[in-house]
Each structure stands twice: as C-alpha cells, then as structure tokens.
C-alpha positions, -999 to +999 in steps of 0.1 A: +000+000+000+013+034-009+023+058+018-004+083+010-031+057+009-019+042+042-020+076+059-054+083+045-069+050+059-052+055+092-066+090+097-100+079+084-103+050+109-089+072+136-117+097+129-143+069+130-130+055+163-130+090+178-166+094+166-177+061+181-159+070+213-177+103+216-211+088+209-205+060+234-195+084+261-226+105+255-250+075+255-235+054+283-238+065+319-206+061+340-229+047+367-239+018+344-231-019+350-196-033+347-201-046+312-211-012+299-181+004+317-157-022+301-172-014+267-168+023+273-132+018+284-124-001+252-140+025+229-122+053+247-089+035+243-091+027+206-087+063+193-054+065+213-042+033+198-047+048+164-028+079+175+001+057+188+001+038+155+001+069+134+029+085+154+049+052+153+046+049+115+055+086+111+086+080+132+096+050+111+096+071+080+121+095+097+158+085+100+165+112+126+147+096+156+158+112+189+148+112+225+124+140+219+103+120+195+105+089+217+092+109+247+062+118+226+054+081+223+056+077+261+032+106+265+008+089+241+010+056+259+003+073+293-027+090+278-039+057+265-037+042+300-054+072+314-083+070+290-090+033+297-087+037+335-105+070+339-139+053+334-133+031+364-113+053+387-109+091+383-078+092+406-058+065+388-067+080+354-057+114+367-023+101+379-015+086+345-026+119+329+000+137+350+027+112+338+016+119+302+020+156+307+054+151+324+066+132+293+052+160+271+071+186+291+103+166+286+095+164+250+094+202+246+126+207+265+144+180+245+132+194+212+161+219+210+195+226+227+193+249+257+231+250+257+231+266+222+203+290+232+219+302+264+255+306+252+251+315+216+216+329+213+211+346+246+187+372+234+166+347+217+166+325+248+156+354+271+127+363+247+115+327+246+119+323+284+098+354+290+071+342+265+071+308+282+068+321+317+040+345+308+020+318+291+027+294+321+016+320+347-015+331+327-027+296+320-023+284+356-038+315+372-067+314+348-074+278+358-071+284+395-094+314+395-119+296+373-117+266+397-120+284+430-149+305+418-170+282+397-159+246+401-144+237+436-176+247+455-196+221+434-173+191+436-190+162+453-175+151+486-166+116+472-144+134+446-128+157+471-093+145+461-098+161+427-092+194+445-057+183+451-051+162+419-064+187+393-042+217+404-011+194+402-021+182+367-030+217+355+004+230+368+021+203+347-001+213+317+007+250+323+044+242+323+039+223+290+022+254+276+051+275+286+077+250+274+061+249+240+073+285+234+110+274+236+128+265+204+111+262+170+080+244+182+055+243+153+024+265+156+001+235+153+017+219+183+013+250+204-023+251+192-028+215+203-015+223+238-041+251+240-068+226+229-056+203+257-059+231+282-095+239+272-105+202+270-092+195+305-109+226+319-142+213+304-135+179+319-130+194+354-162+214+349-180+181+341-168+164+372-184+192+393-216+200+374-222+168+354-216+159+318-242+171+293-240+156+258-227+190+245-200+191+271-189+156+265-188+161+228-168+194+231-144+179+256-136+148+235-135+167+202-108+190+215-089+162+232-088+139+201-079+168+178-050+177+201-037+141+201-040+137+164-022+169+158+007+157+180+008+124+160+008+143+127+035+168+137+057+143+156+085+146+130+086+184+130 
C-alpha cells in the first residue's frame, strides 16, 4: 500500500474511532453496570491506539529519531492508559494523565538545545523564556481562578481528592504550555496544547456539574484533535 493511501486510511479509521468513542461516552452513563463500563473503556482507548500507530509509522519514516520523539510516544502511551482507566477510577486515570503531561514537558525541553540558546543565542533564549513564563503563569492563574470561583464549590464530597489532583495536573499542563514557546515548536503543536488546556478545563467542569451531551462532545473533540495533531506533527 502506498504511503499516502496508508496515511489516509489510518486517519480515516482514527476519525471513525473518535466518533464512536464520543457517541458512546454520550450515551453510556458512568454509573452503568460493569459490562457497559468495560465497553466504554475499550472504545475510549481505541482512538489513542490509532494515535500511537500513526505516530509510530511517522517516526519509522524519519531517519532522525531522537529522545524528543520517543518521549512523545511515552506521552501517548500514558494518555492511553489514562483513557481506559478514567472510566473506572478518576484518581488512577488522573495520575496517568500527570505522567503523560510530564513526558510531554520533557518532549518540549528536549526538542532543542538549551546550551546553544543560552550561550550562543542569549537574546533569543531570554525572549522565549519570557514568553514561556508569561504563558505558564497566565494559563495556571486562569485555571485556579476559574476553579475556586466556579468549580471547587460544586465538587461532590466523594471526589474531594480532585481538589488536590487537578491543580497538580494543570500545573504540569501549564508548564507544557510555557515549554512549547521554547525553540522552534510548530504553531500547530502549540495550538494542540491550548486545545488540551480547554479540553481538560471542560473535563474538570463536568466532574463538578455533570456531563451534558454537548459538554462531553466538546471535551472529547478538543482532546482527540490535540492528540492527532501531535501524532501528525511528531516529525517536526
């Protein structure tokens, strides 16, 4: 099969699996029986398997595979585990999400040489550092203000630990947003990080106020778009 045809079919089936996952998450209640939850876990995991497959094939077509690109695959794998476990246990799923974001941060910092930036391109480094810090602080402050005013008061008592887990995760995500401003990170990758941020803010909102069909659809659409952009741009 030609490379272009193979890529087309992969993205096509990835799109179909994402669509099935979104419809299933809308129709199936997380308080359903065990069989329904297992089915939901499987259909949530399949889109990430396609993302991992697309990223792996894209890497195989590139002779210059470095640690930066491998870390991306680790981040995808952690996201996959998070997706399949989140249905059964929010805490375990959240912990794997933190690990996924940690690998993503390492990915951005490994994407270029800080040594060259600091010693040979000091002005460029200072400019990128300032942009990264501003984006980190703004994104984290926005989330915390949003959480304390609108979300935290509505979190059920049984999910109280989310008040500790989500700030940690969003701090990691905010660092990833800031790290994406270093080096020559493609615009689409930076855009994908923003999609992640909005998607996870919607997810947090859903845990507090409940998931409407529109909220679930919006959350998963942004999430799957971000993951597929990462897989598509993994060689850049």
